[in-house]
C-alpha positions in Angstrom: 7.4 3.9 -240.7 8.6 7.5 -240.4 5.8 10.0 -241.2 6.2 13.5 -242.4 4.2 16.1 -240.5 0.8 17.1 -242.1 1.3 19.8 -244.7 -0.5 21.5 -247.5 -2.8 19.1 -249.4 -3.5 19.0 -253.2 -6.6 20.6 -254.5 -9.9 18.6 -254.5 -9.7 17.8 -258.2 -6.7 15.5 -257.5 -8.1 13.7 -254.5 -8.7 10.5 -256.5 -5.0 10.2 -257.3 -3.7 6.9 -256.0 -0.5 8.5 -254.8 -2.3 11.2 -252.9 -0.5 12.0 -249.7 -3.6 11.3 -247.6 -3.3 7.6 -248.5 0.2 7.5 -247.2 -0.2 9.5 -244.1 -3.4 9.0 -242.0 -2.9 12.4 -240.3 -3.4 14.1 -243.6 -6.6 12.2 -244.1 -7.7 13.4 -240.6 -7.0 16.9 -241.7 -9.3 16.4 -244.8 -12.0 14.6 -242.7 -12.1 17.3 -240.1 -12.4 19.9 -242.9 -15.3 17.9 -244.5 -17.0 17.7 -241.1 -16.6 21.4 -240.6 -14.6 21.0 -237.5 -11.6 23.1 -236.3 -8.2 21.8 -237.5 -7.1 18.7 -235.6 -5.1 19.4 -232.4 -1.6 18.3 -231.7 -2.9 15.5 -229.4 -5.3 14.3 -232.1 -2.5 14.2 -234.7 -0.4 12.2 -232.3 -3.2 9.7 -231.7 -3.7 9.4 -235.5 0.0 8.7 -235.9 -0.1 5.9 -233.3 -3.2 4.4 -235.0 -1.3 4.1 -238.2 2.1 3.0 -236.9 1.3 1.3 -233.6 1.8 -2.4 -232.8 -0.6 -5.2 -233.6 -2.0 -5.2 -230.1 -2.4 -1.8 -228.5 -4.5 0.2 -226.1 -5.2 3.8 -226.7 -6.2 5.6 -223.5 -7.1 9.2 -223.9 -9.1 11.7 -221.8 -12.8 12.1 -222.4 -13.7 14.5 -225.2 -10.4 14.2 -227.1 -12.2 12.5 -230.1 -10.6 9.1 -230.1 -13.7 7.4 -231.4 -14.0 9.9 -234.3 -10.4 9.5 -235.1 -10.7 5.7 -235.1 -13.8 5.8 -237.3 -11.8 7.9 -239.8 -9.0 5.3 -239.5 -11.4 2.5 -240.5 -12.4 4.5 -243.6 -8.7 5.1 -244.3 -7.8 1.4 -244.0 -10.6 0.4 -246.4 -9.5 3.1 -248.8 -6.0 1.6 -248.9 -7.2 -2.0 -248.9 -10.9 -2.6 -249.6 -10.5 -6.3 -248.8 -9.9 -5.7 -245.1 -12.5 -6.9 -242.6 -13.1 -4.8 -239.5 -15.1 -5.7 -236.4 -16.2 -2.9 -234.0 -17.0 -4.1 -230.5 -18.5 -1.9 -227.7 -20.1 -2.4 -224.3 -23.5 -2.2 -225.9 -24.8 -3.0 -229.3 -26.2 0.5 -229.7 -22.8 2.1 -229.1 -21.1 -0.2 -231.6 -23.8 0.5 -234.2 -23.3 4.2 -233.8 -19.6 3.7 -234.6 -20.3 1.7 -237.8 -23.1 4.1 -238.8 -20.6 7.0 -238.6 -18.1 5.1 -240.8 -20.9 4.5 -243.3 -21.8 8.2 -243.4 -18.2 9.3 -244.0 -18.0 6.9 -247.0 -21.3 8.2 -248.3 -20.7 11.9 -247.9 -16.9 12.5 -248.3 -16.0 12.8 -252.0 -12.6 11.3 -251.5 -14.0 7.9 -250.5 -17.5 7.8 -252.1 -16.3 5.0 -254.4 -16.3 2.7 -251.4 -20.1 2.8 -251.1 -21.7 -0.6 -251.3 -22.9 -1.7 -254.7 -26.1 -3.5 -255.6 -26.2 -7.0 -254.2 -23.7 -6.2 -251.4 -24.5 -6.0 -247.7 -25.7 -2.5 -247.0 -27.0 -2.1 -243.4 -25.9 0.2 -240.7 -24.5 -2.7 -238.6 -22.9 -4.7 -241.3 -21.9 -3.5 -244.8 -19.5 -4.1 -247.6 -17.4 -1.6 -249.5 -17.8 -1.4 -253.3 -14.4 -2.8 -254.4 -14.5 -5.7 -251.9 -14.8 -9.3 -253.2 -17.5 -11.7 -252.0 -16.7 -12.9 -248.5 -18.5 -14.6 -245.6 -17.6 -11.5 -243.4 -18.7 -8.0 -244.2 -16.2 -5.2 -244.6 -17.5 -3.5 -241.4 -19.5 -5.1 -238.6 -20.6 -3.9 -235.2 -21.5 -6.0 -232.2 -21.9 -5.6 -228.4 -19.3 -7.3 -226.2 -21.9 -9.6 -224.8 -23.4 -10.3 -228.3 -22.6 -12.9 -230.9 -18.9 -12.8 -231.4 -18.5 -16.4 -232.3 -18.3 -17.0 -236.1 -17.0 -13.5 -236.9 -13.6 -13.1 -238.6 -11.7 -9.8 -238.9 -8.3 -8.3 -239.9 -8.8 -5.5 -237.4 -10.8 -5.6 -234.2 -11.6 -2.3 -232.5 -13.0 -2.7 -228.9 -14.3 0.9 -228.4 -15.2 1.5 -224.7 -15.9 -2.1 -223.9 -15.5 -1.2 -220.3 -18.3 1.0 -218.8 -19.6 1.4 -215.3 -22.5 -1.0 -215.9 -20.2 -3.9 -216.7 -17.2 -3.2 -214.5 -18.7 -2.0 -211.2 -18.4 -5.4 -209.4 -15.6 -7.9 -209.3 -17.9 -10.5 -210.9 -18.6 -8.2 -213.8 -14.9 -7.4 -214.3 -14.1 -11.1 -214.3 -16.8 -11.8 -216.9 -15.6 -8.9 -219.1 -12.0 -10.1 -218.9 -13.1 -13.6 -220.1 -15.3 -12.2 -222.8 -12.6 -10.2 -224.6 -10.4 -13.3 -224.8 -12.7 -14.3 -227.6 -10.9 -11.8 -229.8 -8.0 -14.2 -230.3 -10.3 -16.7 -231.9 -11.8 -14.0 -234.3 -8.6 -12.3 -235.4 -7.0 -13.3 -238.7 -3.3 -14.1 -238.8 -1.3 -10.9 -238.8 -4.4 -8.8 -237.7 -4.6 -6.0 -235.2 -6.6 -5.4 -232.0 -6.9 -1.7 -231.1 -8.5 -1.0 -227.8 -10.0 2.5 -227.3 -11.0 3.3 -223.7 -11.0 5.3 -220.6 -10.6 3.4 -217.3 -13.9 3.1 -215.4 -12.5 1.8 -212.1 -9.2 1.4 -210.3 -9.3 -2.3 -211.1 -9.7 -1.6 -214.9 -9.5 -4.2 -217.6 -6.8 -2.0 -219.2 -4.5 -2.7 -216.3 -4.5 -6.4 -217.2 -4.0 -6.1 -220.9 -0.2 -5.5 -220.9 0.1 -9.0 -219.3 -1.7 -10.3 -222.5 0.9 -8.7 -224.8 -0.8 -5.3 -225.4 1.1 -2.0 -225.5 -0.7 0.8 -223.7 -0.3 4.4 -224.8 -1.8 7.1 -222.6 -2.7 10.8 -223.3 -3.9 12.5 -220.1 -5.7 15.8 -220.0 -3.0 17.5 -217.9 0.7 17.2 -218.1 1.6 15.0 -215.1 4.0 16.1 -212.5 7.4 14.5 -212.3 6.2 12.5 -209.3 3.1 11.3 -211.1 5.0 10.1 -214.2 6.3 7.0 -212.4 2.7 5.9 -211.8 2.1 5.5 -215.6 4.8 2.8 -215.7 6.1 3.8 -219.1 2.8 4.1 -220.8 2.8 7.9 -221.3 2.8 9.0 -224.9 6.3 10.2 -225.9 4.5 13.3 -227.2 3.8 14.2 -223.6 7.2 13.3 -222.1 9.2 15.1 -224.8 7.3 18.3 -224.1 7.8 18.0 -220.4 11.6 17.5 -221.0 11.7 20.7 -222.9 9.6 22.7 -220.5 8.9 21.6 -216.9 6.6 24.5 -216.3 4.0 22.6 -218.3 3.3 20.3 -215.3 -0.3 20.5 -214.2 -1.4 22.4 -217.4 -3.7 21.2 -220.2 -2.2 19.0 -222.9 -4.8 20.1 -225.4 -5.4 23.8 -224.9 -7.4 24.1 -228.1 -10.1 21.9 -226.6 -9.9 22.2 -222.9 -8.6 25.2 -220.9 -6.9 24.9 -217.5 -10.0 26.5 -215.9 -12.3 24.1 -217.6 -10.4 21.1 -216.4 -10.3 22.4 -212.9 -14.1 22.7 -212.9 -14.3 19.1 -214.1 -12.0 18.0 -211.3 -14.2 19.6 -208.7 -17.2 17.9 -210.2 -15.7 14.5 -210.6 -13.7 14.5 -207.4 -10.0 13.6 -207.2 -10.4 9.9 -207.8 -12.9 10.3 -210.6 -10.8 12.9 -212.4 -7.7 10.8 -212.0 -9.5 8.0 -213.9 -11.5 9.8 -216.5 -9.1 12.6 -217.4 -5.6 11.6 -216.1 -6.0 7.9 -217.0 -4.3 7.2 -213.7 -5.1 3.8 -212.3 -2.5 3.8 -209.6 -5.2 4.3 -207.0 -5.7 0.6 -207.4 -2.9 0.4 -204.8 -5.0 -1.0 -201.9 -2.9 0.7 -199.3 -4.3 4.0 -200.3 -7.8 2.8 -199.5 -8.0 1.8 -195.8 -11.7 0.7 -195.8 -12.5 -2.7 -197.2 -15.8 -4.6 -197.9 -14.1 -7.8 -196.6 -13.9 -6.2 -193.1 -17.7 -6.0 -192.8 -19.9 -8.8 -191.5 -22.7 -9.3 -194.0 -25.9 -11.2 -193.3 -29.7 -10.9 -193.5 -31.0 -9.2 -190.3 -34.4 -9.4 -188.6 -36.1 -6.0 -188.5 -36.1 -5.6 -184.7 -33.6 -8.1 -183.3 -30.1 -9.4 -183.8 -27.8 -12.2 -182.6 -26.2 -11.6 -179.2 -22.8 -12.5 -180.6 -21.3 -12.7 -184.1 -17.9 -13.9 -185.3 -16.3 -12.5 -188.4 -14.4 -14.6 -190.9 -12.3 -13.7 -193.9 -11.8 -17.1 -195.6 -12.8 -17.5 -199.2 -15.5 -20.0 -198.1 -17.3 -17.2 -196.4 -17.5 -15.0 -199.5 -21.0 -13.9 -200.6 -20.6 -14.1 -204.4 -24.3 -13.4 -205.0 -24.0 -9.8 -203.7 -22.7 -7.1 -206.1 -19.3 -6.1 -204.6 -18.3 -2.7 -205.9 -14.9 -2.8 -204.1 -11.4 -2.9 -205.6 -9.9 -6.1 -207.1 -10.4 -9.1 -204.9 -12.5 -7.3 -202.3 -15.8 -9.0 -201.4 -18.5 -9.3 -198.8 -18.2 -12.1 -196.2 -20.9 -13.9 -194.2 -20.1 -14.5 -190.5 -18.2 -17.6 -189.5 -20.7 -18.1 -186.7 -23.4 -16.3 -184.8 -25.3 -17.2 -181.7 -28.8 -18.6 -182.2 -30.2 -16.3 -179.4 -31.7 -13.1 -180.6 -32.5 -10.0 -178.6 -33.9 -6.6 -179.3 -31.4 -3.8 -180.3 -30.2 -1.6 -177.5 -30.9 1.5 -179.6 -31.2 2.9 -183.1 -29.9 6.2 -184.5 -30.6 7.9 -187.8 -28.0 10.3 -189.1 -28.6 12.7 -192.1 -26.1 14.3 -194.3 -28.4 17.0 -195.6 -27.6 18.8 -198.9 -26.5 22.4 -199.0 -28.6 23.0 -202.1 -32.2 22.1 -202.9 -31.2 20.0 -205.9 -28.5 18.0 -204.2 -28.9 14.5 -202.6 -29.7 14.2 -198.9 -28.4 10.9 -197.6 -29.5 9.2 -194.4 -28.6 5.9 -192.7 -29.8 3.9 -189.7 -27.3 2.2 -187.5 -28.4 0.1 -184.5 -26.3 -1.1 -181.5 -26.3 -4.4 -179.6 -23.5 -5.7 -177.3 -20.8 -3.6 -178.8 -21.6 -4.4 -182.4 -23.2 -1.9 -184.9 -25.8 -2.9 -187.4 -26.4 -1.0 -190.6 -30.0 -1.6 -191.4 -30.8 1.3 -193.8 -29.1 3.5 -196.3 -31.1 5.8 -198.6 -31.4 9.3 -200.0 -34.0 11.9 -201.0 -33.8 15.0 -203.2 -34.3 18.3 -201.6 -36.2 19.3 -198.4 -39.6 18.8 -200.0 -42.7 17.6 -198.0 -42.4 14.2 -199.8 -38.7 13.9 -198.9 -39.4 14.8 -195.2 -42.3 12.3 -195.2 -40.1 9.5 -196.6 -37.4 10.1 -193.9 -40.1 10.2 -191.1 -41.6 7.0 -192.3 -38.2 5.4 -192.5 -37.4 6.4 -188.9 -40.8 5.0 -187.8 -40.4 1.7 -189.5 -36.8 1.3 -188.2 -37.7 2.2 -184.6 -35.3 5.0 -184.5 -34.7 6.7 -181.0 -32.7 9.7 -182.2 -32.2 11.6 -185.4 -29.0 13.6 -185.9 -28.9 16.2 -188.7 -25.6 17.7 -189.9 -25.5 21.3 -188.8 -24.5 23.0 -192.0 -26.0 26.2 -193.5 -29.4 24.5 -193.9 -29.2 22.2 -190.9 -31.5 24.0 -188.5 -34.2 24.6 -191.1 -34.0 21.0 -192.2 -34.3 19.8 -188.6 -37.4 21.9 -188.0 -39.1 20.6 -191.2 -38.3 17.0 -190.1 -39.9 17.5 -186.7 -43.1 18.6 -188.4 -43.0 15.6 -190.7 -42.4 13.3 -187.7 -45.4 14.8 -185.9 -47.6 14.4 -189.0 -46.5 10.7 -189.1 -47.4 10.2 -185.5 -43.9 9.3 -184.5 -42.4 11.6 -181.9 -38.7 11.3 -182.1 -35.8 13.5 -180.8 -34.2 15.5 -183.6 -30.9 17.3 -182.9 -28.2 19.0 -185.0 -24.5 18.1 -184.9 -21.7 20.1 -186.4 -18.6 18.2 -187.8 -15.1 19.6 -187.7 -11.8 19.0 -189.5 -11.0 17.6 -192.9 -13.9 15.4 -193.9 -11.8 12.5 -195.4 -9.6 12.2 -192.3 -12.6 12.4 -190.0 -14.5 9.7 -191.9 -11.6 7.3 -192.0 -10.5 7.8 -188.4 -14.1 7.0 -187.4 -14.7 4.0 -189.6 -11.3 2.4 -189.8 -11.1 1.0 -186.2 -14.7 -0.2 -186.4 -14.2 -2.1 -189.7 -10.8 -3.3 -188.5 -12.4 -4.7 -185.4 -15.1 -6.3 -187.5 -17.9 -4.7 -185.5 -20.0 -3.3 -188.3 -22.7 -5.7 -189.5 -24.5 -4.9 -192.7 -27.9 -6.1 -193.7 -27.7 -7.8 -197.1 -30.8 -5.9 -198.2 -29.0 -2.6 -197.7 -26.3 -3.7 -200.2 -28.8 -4.9 -202.8 -30.8 -1.6 -202.6 -27.7 0.5 -202.6 -26.5 -1.2 -205.8 -29.9 -1.0 -207.5 -30.5 2.7 -207.0 -26.9 3.8 -207.9 -26.2 1.7 -211.0 -26.4 4.7 -213.3 -24.1 6.7 -211.0 -21.8 4.3 -209.1 -20.0 7.2 -207.3 -23.2 7.8 -205.2 -23.1 4.2 -203.8 -22.3 4.0 -200.1 -20.0 1.0 -200.6 -18.3 2.6 -203.6 -17.6 5.6 -201.5 -16.4 3.4 -198.6 -13.9 1.6 -200.7 -12.6 4.6 -202.7 -12.1 7.2 -200.0 -8.5 8.1 -199.3 -6.9 10.6 -196.9 -6.5 13.1 -199.7 -8.7 16.1 -199.6 -11.5 15.8 -202.3 -10.8 12.2 -203.0 -14.5 11.5 -203.7 -16.8 13.2 -206.1 -19.8 12.2 -203.8 -19.4 11.5 -200.1 -22.8 12.1 -198.6 -23.7 8.5 -197.8 -20.3 7.6 -196.2 -20.4 10.8 -194.3 -23.8 9.9 -192.9 -22.5 6.4 -191.9 -19.5 7.9 -190.2 -21.7 10.2 -188.2 -23.8 7.3 -187.0 -20.7 5.2 -186.1 -19.3 8.2 -184.2 -22.5 8.4 -182.1 -22.1 4.8 -181.0 -18.3 5.0 -180.5 -18.7 5.0 -176.7 -20.9 1.9 -176.8 -18.2 0.2 -178.9 -15.8 0.4 -176.1 -17.6 -2.3 -174.3 -16.1 -5.7 -174.6 -18.2 -8.0 -176.8 -17.5 -11.1 -174.7 -18.4 -9.4 -171.4 -21.6 -8.0 -173.0 -22.7 -11.5 -174.1 -21.9 -12.9 -170.6 -23.8 -10.2 -168.9 -26.8 -11.0 -171.1 -26.6 -14.6 -170.0 -26.4 -13.7 -166.4 -29.5 -11.5 -166.6 -31.3 -14.4 -168.3 -30.3 -16.8 -165.6 -31.3 -14.4 -162.9 -34.8 -14.0 -164.4 -35.1 -17.8 -164.7 -34.3 -18.2 -161.0 -36.9 -15.6 -160.1 -39.5 -17.4 -162.1 -38.5 -20.7 -160.4 -38.8 -19.2 -156.9 -42.3 -17.8 -157.7 -43.5 -21.1 -159.1 -41.9 -23.2 -156.3 -43.5 -21.0 -153.5 -46.8 -21.0 -155.4 -47.2 -17.3 -154.8 -49.2 -14.9 -156.9 -47.7 -12.3 -159.1 -47.6 -9.6 -156.5 -46.3 -11.8 -153.6 -44.0 -13.6 -156.0 -42.2 -10.3 -156.6 -41.9 -9.7 -152.9 -40.5 -13.3 -152.4 -38.0 -12.7 -155.1 -36.9 -9.5 -153.5 -36.7 -11.1 -150.1 -34.7 -14.1 -151.4 -32.3 -11.8 -153.3 -31.7 -9.3 -150.4 -32.0 -11.5 -147.3 -31.7 -15.1 -148.3 -34.2 -17.9 -147.9 -33.1 -18.6 -144.3 -34.9 -15.5 -143.1 -38.4 -17.1 -143.5 
């Protein structure tokens, strides 16, 4: 259907006319709705999304940058559909029931307050709640005209002509591979709900590089993308034909638009640059550029599967551990925040003999500002393997924060604490020394300055260690990290580990992975020891001690003379007696 561009609309006294242009062209309805809501005139991007809502295919995905107003537009589209056909049944599905209810409540308010469509208000005896209501002209039916439900709620039994999944993917239900699998299965229920000839219109912004929206084209959905900035010619290929023609046509006419805002009436170039700094390169690529090409695993060299994951005793560890990557070793019970298919693995085998760690170091990536997060980790070393036993954070250099770090160092048996030597490093180190003294735990505190591009430094430090499967992670660290960063996944150590690339600014938050890299760097010399030789040396020492004990017992000597006999037998041989 070819639509004419929005133009001058008839006066309000003719709005009830059945042939009114706003009934034929949804964009003109949007113009009236925005005017009713006392909003500025719709932007070109909003008009283009409105056009696609009206004329798009039966199964489509609308991906648009945050703040463009796609939910408001689609709420208006629901009203417009019911205005044209009051017998339609529309189901709104969101990640949470509350979010879906907000959508349907907004639709109900438009109907109640906008003169053009007030005749659609429910009549006496019809359903009239905020979460399920009928429109006045609709006939009696098992299903309400509009119903809202959460994606994990009761979908079975519903029937709809139009299903609108509005932001069904959010961080809380897509952070781990298990959650993504569950969500992908859940949305398959739409096929059982949809009436013949009906439409499914997804609205969303990718929440992870392994987004549900990447899989939908394989299920017959057409994806249309409106990014916040005009992509460069190099970036266009990454969208794989999903860019809105509105965007590509403008680029064809004027290549100088590359890298500038697509919706200048709402977001200036400076505004978007500030958001890019705040979100980090990867976060901005997802939330504003709708670019999921970072799912290419080659761009992310650090993998969860290269770690060895197990429950570790507090003061001891196995003398030898063997990594395995087979599916049988996967720890499905742990929340894996890596990319598609990435997971934690238990060791294939580990020696039953335990011994105390050879040393423990705490490294601190202290914040530049008093309101930023200060991350710290504890990494221990034994026989060439490194053991991550703690990852945590505090806010600001307060007495409580210093006390928490000091107690953590004490409970972990830390021998050395290294503090990043930035603008606040020396002051932070001095405050920490006082806290350690107050805790009765004298421990060496030193500052260390890092050099070079942060991303390259972190990857070059961690990649060979993970690639050699020499970093062992306590399962409790993973569980705690996930629990305390669920509201902001980007602060998770393991999210940062799997999302970092060699590009400058690839992470919005990098404090925890930076602290880990500093600790691994400290132990880099110890890692040069061959694991096999270290284990053999430990056995040799144990045998030697056993022989000494045997000699003492065989000769029946006391403790003092036993030591002398041991020394004599070792240095001169038994024949000398």
